[in-house]
C-alpha positions in Angstrom: 13.9 -18.4 -3.5 14.4 -14.8 -4.3 13.1 -13.1 -7.4 15.8 -11.7 -9.8 15.5 -8.1 -10.9 14.9 -7.5 -14.6 17.7 -6.0 -16.7 15.7 -2.8 -17.2 15.6 -2.1 -13.5 19.3 -2.7 -13.2 20.0 -0.3 -16.0 17.8 2.4 -14.4 19.7 1.8 -11.1 23.1 2.2 -12.8 21.8 5.4 -14.5 20.7 6.8 -11.1 17.1 7.0 -12.2 14.8 9.0 -9.9 12.4 6.1 -9.6 15.1 3.8 -8.2 16.2 6.5 -5.8 12.6 7.1 -4.8 12.0 3.3 -4.4 14.8 3.0 -1.9 13.5 6.1 -0.1 10.1 4.4 0.1 11.6 1.2 1.5 13.6 3.1 4.1 10.6 5.5 4.8 12.9 8.4 4.1 11.0 10.2 1.4 11.0 13.5 3.2 14.8 13.4 3.5 15.0 13.4 -0.3 12.9 16.5 -0.5 14.8 18.2 2.4 18.0 17.7 0.4 16.6 19.7 -2.5 13.4 21.6 -1.7 13.2 23.4 -5.0 13.1 20.1 -7.0 9.9 18.4 -6.0 9.6 15.1 -7.9 6.8 13.1 -6.2 7.0 9.4 -5.9 5.3 7.6 -8.9 3.7 4.2 -9.2 6.8 3.1 -11.1 8.9 3.7 -8.0 6.5 1.7 -5.9 6.6 -1.2 -8.4 10.4 -1.1 -8.3 10.4 -1.0 -4.5 8.2 -4.1 -4.5 10.6 -5.9 -6.9 13.6 -4.9 -4.8 11.9 -6.5 -1.7 11.0 -9.6 -3.7 14.7 -9.9 -4.7 15.6 -9.5 -1.0 18.0 -6.7 -1.7 17.0 -4.3 1.0 15.4 -4.2 4.4 12.1 -2.3 4.5 10.1 -0.4 7.0 6.9 -0.8 5.1 5.0 -4.1 4.7 3.2 -3.9 1.3 0.9 -6.7 2.4 -0.3 -5.2 5.6 -3.0 -2.6 5.3 -2.2 -0.7 8.5 1.5 -0.4 7.4 0.5 0.9 4.0 -2.1 3.2 5.3 0.2 4.7 7.9 2.9 5.2 5.2 0.4 7.0 2.9 -0.8 9.3 5.7 2.8 10.1 6.7 4.0 10.7 3.2 0.9 12.0 1.4 2.6 15.2 0.3 5.3 13.3 -1.5 3.2 10.7 -3.3 1.5 11.0 -6.7 -2.1 9.6 -6.8 -1.0 6.7 -9.0 1.6 5.7 -6.3 -1.1 5.7 -3.7 -3.3 3.5 -5.9 -0.3 1.1 -6.5 0.3 0.9 -2.7 -3.4 0.1 -2.1 -3.7 -2.3 -5.0 -3.3 -5.4 -2.9 -6.4 -4.4 -0.8 -8.9 -3.8 -3.6 
């Protein structure tokens, strides 16, 4: 059975919150595209965006290119997107492996 998204995540999605936008960019492995669209506005991916991305996956709402439970997948993602990730986002990504 799929998890259900909490109302606060749905509200942030409706309000086009940057963390929700970044969460979908993480799931699609298209973070650099977000930065290419607006290079003057650099809003790095936060741990909150990673948490939201995990909840979106648990609710089975989106296909993903990253497997949050596979170290190699997470490591490759971090190496590829290091420039776009805040340190707390990297910690959140690696949380399952500590």
